[in-house]
C-alpha positions as CSV (number, residue, x, y, z in Angstrom):
1,M,113.7,109.9,84.1
2,I,114.2,106.5,82.4
3,V,116.7,106.9,79.5
4,G,117.5,103.4,78.6
5,F,116.3,99.8,78.8
6,G,117.8,96.5,77.6
7,F,117.9,92.8,78.0
8,N,121.1,90.9,78.7
9,K,119.5,87.4,79.0
10,L,116.3,85.9,77.6
11,S,115.6,82.3,78.6
12,V,112.4,80.3,78.0
13,E,112.1,76.6,78.9
14,K,109.2,74.2,78.5
15,K,109.7,71.1,80.5
16,E,106.4,69.3,79.8
17,T,103.0,69.8,78.2
18,P,100.6,71.7,80.5
19,K,97.8,69.5,81.8
20,G,95.1,70.6,84.2
21,K,95.4,73.6,86.3
22,V,98.6,75.7,85.8
23,D,99.8,78.3,88.3
24,I,102.0,81.1,87.0
25,N,104.0,83.2,89.4
26,N,105.6,86.3,88.0
27,N,108.3,88.2,89.9
28,V,110.5,91.2,89.3
29,T,113.6,91.8,91.4
30,I,116.1,94.7,91.4
31,K,119.4,92.9,91.8
32,A,121.8,95.8,91.8
33,L,122.1,99.6,91.6
34,E,125.3,101.1,90.2
35,E,126.5,104.5,88.9
36,S,127.3,104.5,85.2
37,D,128.3,106.9,82.5
38,V,126.3,107.3,79.3
39,K,127.5,109.3,76.3
40,L,124.9,111.7,75.0
41,G,126.2,113.5,72.0
42,N,129.7,114.8,73.0
43,D,128.9,114.8,76.7
44,K,129.1,112.1,79.3
45,Q,126.1,111.9,81.6
46,N,126.1,110.1,84.9
47,V,123.1,107.8,85.3
48,L,121.9,105.1,87.7
49,R,122.0,101.6,86.3
50,F,119.4,99.2,87.8
51,V,120.0,95.5,87.1
52,F,116.8,93.5,87.2
53,E,115.6,89.9,86.9
54,F,112.1,89.0,85.7
55,T,110.8,85.4,86.2
56,S,107.6,83.5,85.3
57,K,107.4,80.1,86.9
58,Y,104.8,77.7,85.7
59,E,103.7,75.2,88.3
60,P,103.7,72.2,88.6
61,S,107.2,72.3,87.0
62,I,106.0,72.9,83.5
63,G,108.3,75.7,82.4
64,T,110.2,78.9,83.2
65,I,110.7,82.3,81.7
66,L,113.8,84.2,82.9
67,F,114.9,87.7,81.7
68,E,117.8,89.7,83.0
69,G,118.5,93.2,82.0
70,E,119.2,96.8,83.0
71,L,117.3,100.1,83.1
72,L,119.1,103.4,83.0
73,Y,117.7,106.2,85.1
74,M,118.8,109.9,85.0
75,E,118.5,111.9,88.2
76,D,120.1,115.1,89.5
77,A,123.4,114.4,91.3
78,K,122.3,114.9,94.9
79,K,119.2,112.6,94.6
80,A,121.3,110.0,92.8
81,K,123.9,110.0,95.6
82,D,121.1,109.7,98.2
83,M,119.5,106.8,96.3
84,L,122.9,105.0,96.0
85,A,123.6,105.5,99.7
86,S,120.1,104.2,100.6
87,W,120.6,101.2,98.3
88,K,124.0,100.3,99.7
89,K,122.7,100.6,103.3
90,D,119.5,98.6,103.2
91,K,118.6,97.9,99.5
92,K,115.7,100.4,99.6
93,L,114.5,103.1,97.2
94,P,111.8,105.8,97.4
95,K,108.4,104.2,96.9
96,E,107.4,106.5,94.0
97,L,110.6,105.7,92.2
98,M,110.3,101.9,92.8
99,A,106.8,101.9,91.5
100,A,107.8,103.7,88.3
101,L,110.8,101.4,87.8
102,L,108.8,98.2,88.4
103,N,106.0,99.3,86.1
104,A,108.4,100.1,83.3
105,I,110.2,96.8,83.7
106,L,106.9,94.9,83.9
107,S,105.5,96.5,80.8
108,K,108.5,95.5,78.7
109,C,109.0,92.1,80.2
110,N,105.3,91.1,80.1
111,V,105.1,91.8,76.3
112,K,108.3,89.9,75.7
113,A,107.2,87.0,77.9
114,L,103.9,86.8,76.1
115,I,105.6,86.5,72.7
116,L,108.2,84.0,73.8
117,S,105.6,81.8,75.7
118,Q,103.8,81.4,72.4
119,E,107.0,80.3,70.7
120,V,107.4,77.3,73.0
121,N,103.6,76.6,73.5
122,L,103.4,77.7,77.2
123,P,100.2,79.4,78.4
124,P,100.4,83.2,78.4
125,P,102.1,84.5,81.7
126,I,99.5,87.3,82.0
127,P,95.7,87.0,81.8
128,M,94.4,87.6,78.3
129,P,91.2,89.5,77.7
130,K,88.3,87.3,76.8
131,V,85.1,88.1,74.9
132,Q,81.9,87.1,76.8
133,M,78.6,87.3,75.0
134,A,75.7,88.8,77.0
135,Q,72.9,86.4,77.7
136,E,69.5,87.4,76.4
137,A,66.9,87.8,79.0
138,D,64.1,85.2,78.9
139,K,61.5,86.9,76.7
140,N,58.6,84.8,77.9
141,Y,59.0,85.7,81.6
142,I,56.3,87.9,83.1
143,G,57.0,89.1,86.5
């Protein structure tokens, strides 16, 4: 269960005005996994602290968005130990957990990246919905 989320670094840079076709590459990376203690009321709770990095690169060299942060995840002691051991051994986590973590990180980061991209006049890093009007069928056609 995710019990905490926070940013440690927010960086947005616009190098030049976008012209023509712009490619935007988004990426999320889990950089580290550590044990951490969190105080809940009068008790200390052991949690897993996932350190992440989110990037949006605008090509050709128009700008960059970079976020660094952490996500706190609470798990029972045995599973937490297994996850730490697996991470230390080969930097792998169970697929279901990885999907849940990445989705949580992406949902927070995409919203923040959208807001900050507007502040520096970069195109939105995620596709925005567009209204398309339905075309009327040709009323004179007899077929």
